[in-house]
C-alpha positions as CSV (number, residue, x, y, z in Angstrom):
1,M,8.3,-27.8,-12.3
2,L,6.0,-25.1,-11.4
3,S,8.3,-23.8,-9.3
4,I,10.6,-23.3,-11.8
5,I,7.9,-21.2,-14.2
6,G,7.3,-19.5,-10.7
7,L,10.9,-18.9,-10.0
8,V,11.2,-17.3,-14.4
9,I,7.9,-15.5,-13.3
10,V,9.6,-13.5,-10.6
11,I,12.9,-12.9,-12.7
12,V,10.9,-11.5,-15.4
13,A,8.5,-9.4,-12.9
14,T,11.4,-7.8,-11.4
15,Y,13.1,-6.9,-14.5
16,Y,9.7,-5.4,-15.8
17,T,9.1,-3.6,-12.5
18,Y,12.4,-2.1,-12.3
19,K,12.0,-0.8,-16.3
20,T,8.6,0.7,-15.8
21,A,9.7,2.3,-12.7
22,K,12.4,4.2,-14.5
23,D,11.3,4.8,-17.2
24,Y,8.3,6.3,-14.9
25,G,10.4,8.6,-12.7
26,R,10.1,5.9,-9.5
27,N,12.6,4.2,-7.8
28,A,13.0,1.5,-9.2
29,V,16.2,-0.2,-7.3
30,L,13.3,-0.6,-4.2
31,W,10.2,-1.4,-7.0
32,A,11.7,-4.2,-8.3
33,I,13.8,-5.0,-4.8
34,A,10.1,-5.1,-3.3
35,T,8.8,-7.0,-5.8
36,F,11.5,-10.4,-5.8
37,C,11.0,-9.6,-2.1
38,V,7.0,-10.3,-2.4
39,G,7.3,-12.6,-5.3
40,F,10.2,-14.3,-3.9
41,G,8.8,-14.8,-0.4
42,V,5.0,-16.0,-0.7
43,Q,6.4,-18.4,-3.2
44,F,8.9,-20.3,-2.0
45,V,9.7,-19.0,2.0
46,V,5.9,-18.5,3.2
47,P,5.2,-22.9,1.8
48,I,8.2,-23.8,3.9
49,V,6.9,-22.0,7.5
50,I,3.7,-23.1,6.6
51,G,4.7,-26.5,6.0
52,F,6.6,-26.3,9.3
53,V,4.5,-25.3,11.4
54,L,1.8,-27.9,10.0
55,A,4.5,-30.5,11.1
56,I,5.2,-29.6,14.1
57,I,1.6,-29.1,14.8
58,W,0.8,-32.4,14.0
59,V,4.7,-34.1,16.4
60,I,2.7,-32.1,19.3
61,Q,-0.3,-33.8,18.9
62,G,1.6,-37.3,18.3
63,S,-1.1,-38.7,15.6
64,T,2.4,-38.6,13.3
65,D,5.5,-40.0,13.5
66,P,8.5,-37.7,12.8
67,L,9.9,-40.4,10.3
68,E,6.3,-40.6,8.5
69,M,6.4,-36.8,8.3
70,Q,7.2,-36.2,4.6
71,A,5.2,-38.8,3.4
72,R,2.2,-37.0,4.8
73,L,3.1,-34.0,4.0
74,V,3.2,-34.3,0.1
75,G,-0.3,-34.1,-0.7
76,P,-1.0,-30.1,1.8
77,A,2.2,-29.2,0.2
78,A,0.8,-29.6,-3.1
79,V,-2.1,-27.3,-2.0
80,I,-0.3,-24.8,-0.1
81,G,2.4,-24.2,-2.8
82,L,-0.5,-23.9,-5.3
83,I,-2.1,-21.5,-3.7
84,C,1.2,-19.4,-2.7
85,L,2.5,-19.7,-7.1
86,V,-1.1,-17.8,-7.1
87,A,-0.5,-15.4,-4.3
88,S,2.7,-14.2,-5.4
89,L,1.5,-13.8,-9.3
90,V,-1.5,-11.6,-7.5
91,G,1.0,-9.6,-5.4
92,M,3.1,-9.1,-7.9
93,W,0.6,-8.3,-10.4
94,M,-0.5,-5.5,-7.9
95,I,2.9,-3.8,-7.2
96,L,3.6,-3.7,-11.5
97,K,-0.1,-2.0,-11.6
98,K,1.0,0.9,-8.9
99,V,4.2,0.8,-10.5
100,S,2.3,1.1,-14.4
101,Q,0.7,4.7,-13.1
102,V,1.6,7.6,-14.1
103,P,2.6,9.9,-11.2
104,D,0.4,13.0,-10.1
105,E,2.4,16.4,-11.5
106,P,3.0,18.5,-7.9
107,V,0.3,21.1,-7.8
108,G,2.0,24.8,-8.4
109,T,2.4,27.3,-5.9
110,T,-0.4,30.4,-6.7
111,P,0.2,33.1,-8.9
112,P,1.5,36.2,-6.5
113,P,-1.5,39.3,-6.7
114,P,-2.8,41.5,-9.0
115,P,-1.5,44.4,-8.9
116,T,-3.2,47.2,-6.9
117,D,-1.4,50.3,-8.0
118,F,-1.5,50.7,-12.2
119,N,-0.2,54.7,-12.8
């Protein structure tokens, strides 16, 4: 259930980042892709990688039979998933906060020096 809500939040945050970046004159597509990659990557890819690494470590140590691995990973997977969901939300929020800042206006050139000849 949380993963579905998290996926909806990723999609909504990506759209809102695109809209905000476009309004502030930034590269909207690049910021939207960055938001999607951070949201989806931290929320879905990182927990899978951590689960694989944890399972490989347990099998190499010999503490768990590979056939019983799924049952043993249920508890840690829930905790890892929740932590990564929160980290995903924080990452997307930080990107959105950066995009919503008004960009600095470029400094103009200095005016020419005053004339020295007053004829």
